[in-house]
C-alpha positions as CSV (number, residue, x, y, z in Angstrom):
1,M,0.0,0.0,-0.1
2,P,3.0,2.5,0.5
3,A,2.8,3.0,-3.4
4,L,-1.0,3.9,-3.4
5,A,-0.4,6.3,-0.5
6,A,2.6,8.3,-2.2
7,C,-0.1,8.5,-4.8
8,L,-3.0,9.9,-2.8
9,F,-0.2,12.2,-1.0
10,L,0.6,13.8,-4.1
11,F,-2.7,14.2,-5.5
12,T,-3.9,16.0,-2.3
13,A,-1.1,18.4,-2.6
14,A,-1.9,19.2,-5.9
15,L,-4.8,20.8,-4.8
16,F,-3.5,23.3,-3.0
17,L,-0.7,24.6,-5.0
18,P,-1.3,28.1,-6.0
19,A,-2.5,28.5,-9.6
20,N,0.7,30.2,-10.9
21,A,2.5,27.2,-9.8
22,A,1.1,25.3,-12.7
23,P,3.5,24.9,-16.0
24,K,2.9,27.7,-18.4
25,H,3.7,28.5,-21.8
26,T,6.4,31.6,-22.0
27,N,4.6,34.9,-23.4
28,I,6.6,36.3,-26.0
29,I,7.3,40.4,-26.6
30,L,8.6,41.5,-29.8
31,I,9.2,45.3,-29.6
32,F,10.7,46.4,-33.0
33,A,11.7,49.7,-33.7
34,D,12.1,51.6,-36.9
35,D,15.0,52.9,-38.3
36,L,16.7,52.9,-35.4
37,G,20.6,52.6,-35.9
38,W,23.3,50.3,-34.2
39,N,24.6,53.1,-32.4
40,D,21.1,55.0,-31.5
41,V,21.1,53.0,-28.0
42,G,23.1,54.3,-25.0
43,Y,24.6,51.0,-24.4
44,N,26.2,50.8,-28.0
45,D,26.8,54.9,-28.1
46,D,30.4,55.9,-27.4
47,G,29.1,59.6,-26.2
48,D,26.9,60.9,-24.0
49,F,24.3,62.5,-26.1
50,I,21.6,59.3,-26.8
51,E,19.7,58.0,-23.7
52,T,17.9,55.0,-23.3
53,P,17.6,54.0,-19.3
54,H,15.1,51.7,-20.4
55,L,17.3,49.8,-22.9
56,D,20.3,50.0,-21.1
57,K,18.2,47.9,-18.3
58,L,16.7,45.4,-20.4
59,A,20.2,45.1,-21.7
60,S,21.8,44.6,-18.5
61,E,18.9,41.9,-17.8
62,G,19.5,39.8,-20.7
63,M,21.2,39.0,-23.7
64,V,23.2,41.6,-26.0
65,F,23.8,40.7,-29.8
66,T,26.7,42.5,-31.1
67,N,26.6,41.0,-34.7
68,A,22.6,41.3,-34.9
69,Y,20.9,41.7,-38.3
70,S,17.8,43.0,-40.2
71,A,17.2,40.6,-43.2
72,M,16.5,43.5,-45.9
73,G,17.9,47.7,-45.9
74,N,14.8,49.0,-45.7
75,C,11.2,49.1,-44.0
76,A,8.8,46.7,-45.6
77,P,11.2,44.1,-47.3
78,S,12.4,43.7,-43.3
79,R,9.5,43.1,-41.9
80,A,8.6,40.7,-44.2
81,C,11.4,38.5,-44.0
82,L,11.3,38.9,-39.9
83,L,7.4,37.8,-40.1
84,S,8.0,35.1,-42.7
85,G,11.0,34.1,-41.0
86,N,12.4,33.8,-45.1
87,Y,15.1,35.7,-47.2
88,S,13.7,37.9,-49.6
89,P,13.8,35.6,-52.7
90,R,11.2,33.6,-50.9
91,H,8.6,36.3,-50.8
92,G,9.8,38.4,-53.2
93,V,9.3,42.1,-51.3
94,Y,12.5,44.0,-51.9
95,A,11.4,47.3,-51.5
96,V,8.7,50.1,-50.2
97,G,6.7,50.7,-53.5
98,H,9.2,49.6,-56.3
99,T,12.7,48.9,-57.0
100,E,12.9,51.5,-59.9
101,R,13.5,54.3,-57.3
102,G,16.0,57.0,-59.0
103,Q,16.8,58.3,-62.1
104,K,16.2,55.4,-64.4
105,N,18.9,56.6,-68.0
106,L,21.6,55.8,-64.9
107,M,20.1,52.4,-64.1
108,R,22.3,50.1,-65.9
109,L,19.7,46.9,-65.3
110,K,16.1,46.2,-65.4
111,P,15.1,45.4,-61.8
112,I,13.2,42.3,-60.6
113,P,9.5,44.0,-60.2
114,N,8.9,43.8,-56.4
115,V,5.9,42.6,-54.5
116,G,4.0,44.9,-52.4
117,G,4.1,42.7,-49.1
118,L,2.8,40.0,-47.6
119,T,-0.4,37.9,-48.9
120,K,-2.7,36.1,-46.7
121,E,-1.1,33.1,-48.7
122,H,2.2,33.1,-46.4
123,V,2.6,32.0,-43.0
124,T,4.1,34.0,-40.3
125,F,5.3,33.4,-36.8
126,A,1.8,34.8,-35.8
127,D,-0.2,32.4,-37.7
128,E,2.2,29.5,-36.0
129,L,2.1,30.8,-32.2
130,K,-2.0,31.3,-32.3
131,A,-1.8,27.4,-33.7
132,A,0.1,26.3,-30.7
133,G,-2.5,28.5,-28.2
134,Y,-1.3,31.7,-28.1
135,T,-3.3,35.1,-28.2
136,T,-1.7,37.1,-31.0
137,G,-1.6,41.0,-31.1
138,I,0.0,43.8,-32.7
139,F,-0.2,47.4,-31.8
140,G,2.1,49.7,-34.2
141,K,3.4,50.2,-37.6
142,W,2.0,46.8,-40.0
143,H,3.4,48.4,-43.4
144,F,1.6,46.0,-46.0
145,D,-1.8,45.9,-47.7
146,A,-3.3,42.5,-46.3
147,N,-5.3,43.0,-43.1
148,P,-2.9,41.9,-39.6
149,N,-6.1,39.5,-39.1
150,E,-5.2,37.6,-42.7
151,L,-1.5,36.6,-40.8
152,G,-2.3,35.6,-37.7
153,F,-3.0,38.5,-35.1
154,D,-6.1,38.2,-33.0
155,V,-5.9,41.6,-31.9
156,A,-5.0,44.7,-34.4
157,P,-6.4,48.3,-33.7
158,K,-8.1,49.4,-37.4
159,P,-5.8,51.3,-38.3
160,P,-2.9,49.5,-37.0
161,I,-0.9,52.8,-36.4
162,P,-2.7,54.0,-33.5
163,G,-2.9,57.7,-32.3
164,W,-0.4,58.5,-35.4
165,N,-1.2,61.2,-37.8
166,P,1.5,60.2,-40.9
167,K,1.3,63.6,-42.0
168,H,2.4,65.4,-39.2
169,L,5.6,67.2,-39.7
170,E,8.6,67.5,-37.1
171,S,6.9,68.4,-33.8
172,T,8.1,69.4,-30.7
173,G,5.1,69.6,-29.0
174,K,3.1,66.4,-29.4
175,E,2.1,64.5,-25.9
176,D,2.4,61.5,-27.8
177,P,5.0,61.5,-30.5
178,K,4.7,59.1,-33.4
179,G,2.1,57.2,-31.4
180,I,4.3,56.0,-28.8
181,Y,1.9,56.0,-25.8
182,S,-1.0,55.2,-27.4
183,M,0.1,52.4,-28.6
184,T,2.0,51.5,-25.9
185,E,-1.2,52.2,-23.7
186,A,-3.4,49.7,-26.2
187,A,-0.6,47.1,-26.0
188,C,-0.6,47.4,-22.3
189,A,-4.4,46.8,-22.3
190,F,-3.8,43.7,-24.1
191,M,-1.4,42.1,-21.8
192,E,-3.8,42.6,-19.2
193,Q,-6.7,41.4,-21.0
194,N,-4.6,38.1,-21.6
195,K,-2.7,37.7,-18.6
196,D,-4.1,34.3,-17.8
197,K,-3.0,32.6,-21.2
198,P,-0.1,32.7,-23.0
199,F,0.1,35.7,-25.7
200,L,2.7,36.6,-28.4
201,L,2.8,40.6,-28.3
202,Y,4.2,43.0,-31.5
203,V,5.0,46.4,-30.6
204,P,6.4,47.7,-34.1
205,H,6.8,51.5,-33.2
206,N,7.1,54.5,-35.9
207,A,9.4,56.2,-33.8
208,I,11.9,56.9,-34.8
209,H,10.8,57.1,-38.5
210,V,10.5,60.3,-40.1
211,A,8.9,63.0,-39.4
212,L,10.7,63.4,-36.0
213,Q,8.4,64.0,-33.0
214,A,9.4,64.4,-29.4
215,R,7.3,65.8,-26.5
216,K,8.3,69.6,-25.7
217,S,9.8,68.3,-22.1
218,T,11.9,66.0,-24.0
219,L,12.9,68.2,-26.3
220,D,14.0,70.8,-24.0
221,R,16.1,68.3,-21.9
222,F,18.1,67.9,-25.5
223,T,18.2,70.8,-26.5
224,A,20.1,71.8,-23.6
225,K,22.9,69.2,-24.7
226,K,26.2,70.0,-26.5
227,P,26.4,69.2,-29.8
228,D,26.2,65.4,-31.0
229,L,29.4,64.2,-33.0
230,R,27.3,62.1,-34.9
231,Q,24.9,64.8,-36.5
232,R,22.2,63.8,-34.8
233,S,19.8,66.9,-33.7
234,A,17.9,67.4,-30.6
235,V,15.0,66.4,-32.0
236,Y,16.4,63.1,-32.9
237,G,17.9,62.1,-29.4
238,A,14.3,63.2,-27.9
239,C,12.5,61.0,-30.8
240,V,14.8,58.2,-29.2
241,Y,14.1,59.2,-26.0
242,D,10.5,59.2,-26.0
243,L,11.0,55.6,-27.4
244,D,12.9,54.4,-25.0
245,D,10.4,56.1,-22.5
246,G,7.2,53.7,-23.5
247,I,9.4,50.7,-23.8
248,G,9.8,51.5,-19.9
249,V,5.9,51.8,-19.4
250,L,5.6,48.6,-21.2
251,M,8.0,47.0,-19.1
252,K,6.5,48.4,-15.8
253,K,3.4,47.1,-16.5
254,L,4.5,43.7,-17.2
255,K,6.3,43.6,-14.2
256,D,3.1,44.8,-12.2
257,L,1.1,42.0,-13.7
258,G,3.2,39.5,-12.5
259,L,4.4,38.7,-16.0
260,D,7.8,39.2,-16.0
261,E,9.4,36.4,-14.9
262,N,7.6,34.4,-17.4
263,T,8.4,36.7,-20.5
264,M,10.4,36.6,-23.3
265,V,11.3,40.0,-24.5
266,V,12.9,40.9,-27.9
267,F,14.0,44.5,-29.2
268,T,15.7,44.8,-31.8
269,S,15.6,47.7,-35.2
270,D,14.2,46.6,-38.3
271,N,17.0,48.5,-40.8
272,G,20.3,50.9,-40.4
273,A,19.3,54.5,-39.3
274,T,18.6,57.3,-41.9
275,Q,21.4,60.2,-42.6
276,K,20.1,62.2,-39.8
277,S,22.6,59.8,-37.6
278,S,26.1,58.5,-38.6
279,Q,27.0,55.1,-37.8
280,E,30.8,55.5,-37.8
281,P,32.6,53.2,-37.5
282,L,29.9,51.6,-39.3
283,R,29.4,52.2,-43.2
284,G,26.6,53.1,-44.8
285,S,22.9,53.9,-44.0
286,K,19.4,52.8,-44.5
287,G,18.5,51.5,-47.5
288,G,22.1,50.3,-48.0
289,Y,24.0,46.9,-47.3
290,Y,26.9,47.9,-46.0
291,E,27.0,47.6,-42.2
292,G,25.3,50.5,-41.4
293,G,22.8,50.1,-43.2
294,I,22.0,46.2,-41.9
295,R,23.5,45.6,-38.0
296,E,20.8,46.4,-35.8
297,P,20.8,46.6,-32.1
298,M,19.2,43.4,-30.2
299,I,18.7,42.2,-27.0
300,I,16.8,39.2,-25.7
301,R,15.7,38.7,-21.8
302,W,14.5,35.9,-20.4
303,P,14.6,35.3,-17.0
304,G,15.7,32.3,-15.7
305,K,16.7,31.5,-19.4
306,V,19.1,33.9,-20.1
307,K,21.7,35.0,-18.0
308,P,21.7,38.7,-17.2
309,S,24.8,41.3,-18.7
310,T,25.6,38.8,-21.4
311,K,27.0,39.5,-25.3
312,C,26.8,37.1,-27.8
313,D,29.0,38.1,-31.0
314,I,27.7,35.2,-33.4
315,P,25.7,36.6,-36.6
316,V,22.5,36.8,-36.1
317,I,19.3,37.6,-37.9
318,N,15.9,38.7,-37.8
319,I,14.7,35.6,-39.8
320,D,15.8,33.8,-36.6
321,L,13.3,35.2,-34.3
322,F,10.4,33.1,-36.0
323,P,12.0,29.4,-35.1
324,T,13.2,31.0,-32.2
325,F,9.5,31.9,-31.0
326,L,8.5,28.5,-32.3
327,A,11.1,26.9,-30.0
328,V,9.9,28.9,-27.0
329,A,6.7,27.7,-27.7
330,G,7.4,24.0,-27.8
331,A,6.0,24.1,-31.7
332,K,7.2,23.1,-34.8
333,S,6.7,25.0,-37.7
334,K,4.9,23.7,-41.0
335,K,6.6,25.5,-43.6
336,R,10.1,25.6,-44.4
337,L,12.4,28.5,-42.4
338,D,15.2,30.1,-43.2
339,G,16.1,31.0,-40.0
340,E,17.3,29.5,-37.3
341,S,16.1,29.4,-33.3
342,L,18.6,31.0,-31.0
343,L,18.1,29.0,-28.2
344,P,21.3,27.4,-28.2
345,L,23.0,30.7,-28.1
346,L,20.3,32.1,-25.8
347,T,21.4,29.0,-22.8
348,E,24.8,29.6,-23.9
349,E,24.7,25.6,-24.9
350,S,26.0,25.4,-28.4
351,P,27.0,27.4,-31.6
352,L,24.1,27.7,-34.7
353,K,24.8,24.9,-37.2
354,R,24.4,27.6,-40.2
355,Q,27.8,29.2,-41.0
356,S,26.6,31.8,-43.3
357,I,23.4,34.4,-43.7
358,F,22.8,36.2,-47.2
359,W,20.8,39.5,-48.2
360,H,19.7,39.8,-52.0
361,F,18.3,43.3,-53.4
362,P,17.9,43.1,-57.2
363,G,16.9,47.1,-57.5
364,Y,17.6,50.5,-56.8
365,I,16.7,52.9,-54.4
366,D,18.3,56.7,-54.3
367,D,19.8,58.9,-52.4
368,P,23.4,57.8,-51.3
369,V,24.7,56.0,-48.2
370,N,27.5,57.9,-45.9
371,R,30.7,56.2,-47.8
372,G,29.2,54.8,-50.4
373,R,30.5,53.2,-53.4
374,E,31.6,56.0,-55.5
375,F,29.5,55.2,-58.7
376,D,26.1,55.2,-56.5
377,V,27.3,58.8,-54.7
378,R,28.0,60.1,-57.8
379,T,24.9,59.0,-59.6
380,G,22.6,59.7,-56.4
381,F,22.2,55.8,-55.6
382,R,21.7,54.5,-52.1
383,S,21.6,50.7,-53.4
384,R,22.0,48.9,-57.0
385,P,21.4,45.2,-57.3
386,V,23.7,43.2,-54.9
387,S,23.7,40.1,-53.2
388,V,25.8,39.6,-49.9
389,I,27.1,36.9,-47.6
390,R,28.7,37.1,-44.2
391,K,30.4,33.8,-43.2
392,G,32.3,34.2,-39.7
393,D,33.8,37.6,-39.9
394,W,33.9,37.7,-43.8
395,K,31.8,40.0,-45.8
396,L,31.7,39.7,-49.6
397,H,29.2,41.9,-51.6
398,L,28.5,40.8,-55.4
399,F,27.2,43.6,-57.3
400,L,25.1,42.3,-60.0
401,E,25.3,45.3,-62.7
402,E,28.6,44.3,-62.9
403,W,28.7,40.8,-62.7
404,Q,26.0,40.5,-65.4
405,L,27.6,43.1,-67.5
406,D,31.0,43.2,-67.3
407,G,32.5,40.1,-68.1
408,G,31.2,38.0,-64.4
409,R,34.2,35.9,-62.8
410,E,36.2,36.1,-65.9
411,K,36.6,39.7,-65.4
412,L,36.9,39.9,-61.5
413,A,40.2,41.1,-61.3
414,T,39.2,44.3,-63.1
415,N,35.0,44.7,-63.3
416,N,34.6,45.6,-59.6
417,A,31.4,43.1,-59.2
418,T,32.9,42.2,-56.0
419,E,34.2,43.6,-52.5
420,L,35.5,41.3,-49.7
421,Y,35.7,42.6,-46.1
422,D,37.3,41.2,-42.9
423,L,34.9,42.5,-40.5
424,G,37.1,41.1,-37.3
425,K,39.7,44.0,-38.1
426,D,37.3,46.4,-40.3
427,I,34.0,46.7,-39.1
428,G,34.0,49.9,-41.4
429,E,34.1,48.1,-44.7
430,R,37.4,50.5,-45.6
431,E,39.6,47.8,-46.9
432,N,38.3,46.2,-50.3
433,L,40.4,42.2,-49.7
434,S,38.8,41.2,-52.9
435,S,41.8,41.0,-55.1
436,K,44.2,40.4,-52.2
437,N,42.6,37.4,-50.4
438,T,40.9,35.5,-54.1
439,A,41.1,32.4,-51.9
440,K,38.5,33.6,-49.5
441,R,36.7,35.4,-52.3
442,D,35.9,32.6,-54.4
443,E,34.9,30.5,-51.6
444,L,32.0,32.8,-50.4
445,L,31.0,34.0,-54.0
446,D,30.6,30.4,-54.4
447,E,28.5,29.5,-51.4
448,L,26.9,32.6,-52.5
449,L,25.8,31.8,-56.2
450,A,24.8,28.1,-54.6
451,W,22.5,30.2,-52.0
452,H,21.1,32.1,-55.2
453,K,20.2,28.7,-56.7
454,A,18.6,27.1,-53.8
455,T,16.5,29.9,-52.8
456,H,15.3,30.3,-56.8
457,A,16.6,34.3,-56.4
458,K,15.5,36.5,-59.5
459,I,18.7,37.9,-60.9
460,P,18.4,41.3,-62.6
461,H,19.9,40.6,-65.9
462,I,18.2,42.4,-68.8
463,P,19.9,45.4,-69.9
464,N,18.3,48.7,-69.7
465,P,17.5,50.6,-72.7
466,Q,17.1,53.8,-71.1
467,F,20.3,53.6,-69.7
468,D,22.6,56.2,-70.9
469,P,26.3,56.2,-70.5
470,K,26.7,59.9,-70.6
471,A,23.9,61.1,-68.8
472,N,24.6,63.1,-65.3
473,F,22.6,62.9,-62.2
474,R,19.6,65.4,-61.8
475,S,19.3,66.2,-57.8
476,E,15.7,67.1,-58.9
477,T,14.8,63.6,-60.3
478,R,15.1,62.5,-56.6
479,N,11.6,60.4,-55.8
480,E,12.6,58.6,-52.5
481,K,10.1,58.7,-50.0
482,P,10.7,58.4,-46.5
483,H,10.3,54.6,-46.2
């Protein structure tokens, strides 16, 4: 009878356990900034201009990824990669609007047409988590024509950008700049309504995308500061500060609800900063594929799983969040994912299986980046057709105009189709080693071309009949939209 007595004891004891003692699914919160650069957070900034006390606290409580990337260089395509867990060739979202942004007679190739955004045929991490029993909500910037409810979100405000008027110009007096506080309030209400069941909360902010906005009290704080060496204005610093303040409000609510110990919180940004904030020593800015356009701040806080104040230097990319969320939920994907779960890194158990990450942009965006390619700067382009691979510390850019039109592999010594950088020694991408380390160049090039085939990447190859080699850049033709 001893075994029976033991079973009765355990059954009786279970009846008197507090409700919160039962095993619970981990909640997931993804906070997604807009146009916030790698250097635009206090824990990365090398000066005292930027102030992000709440993000700095989050960093001290979790793991900071020093080599985190967005999968694309600007807003909509980055979000398409994030939500789908796939590289750009899988969904065809390459740009905001179209891929012919710039002076057409300076484009050597006909770009690959753009897909406007994800549709209900695509499966997102919200779809998969919803199927796993999570209640899913989005409060903030969406950037696709499809309704969020068609892509897995149970709760999505209409419009999904509460409290923000996109036509409002730079403001110094708004008490809800960029909708930071209204969307945070809605997100807090969602957490409270769903505190007794697992939830996914996606908070894609509008800050710090132009037009910059800030509360008057915050702007006064930054106007009193010394000028910033990174070219950032007082309203820029103030907008970042208000974004951080909104994150603080969200984290306080999470703690007040008693959920902070059972919630994974992820913070990152959709792409690099605009030219309103130099990211030096990183080269480039938003829209380009040098480090300043794609390297992002990223933090993951997960009490009891992730050690506080830890850092990870292994390259990761935002498509990794989809499989990570599924692993946290104990779910398996019904689709092919290009990302890899970050759980081995978070628990410091093992490195990732993959060795390389990739980018593919088969079009044109105007407005040159900081320290861009000489020809692009002269002709007014931020990015031309390009594919990129990073493997370890090595990064190779394959420029598709030169590759397709100037002799390809046979002419690599002279056609300027590749640039190779050792980021471990040259994070600023200043010394092109393509002609000095041809073995490493060829290794990465072979892998990149194999990736093209594996993902069925569309490569622009048709010469543009409007191209005029004698044409000059006309600044009045600039048609870039602030996305």
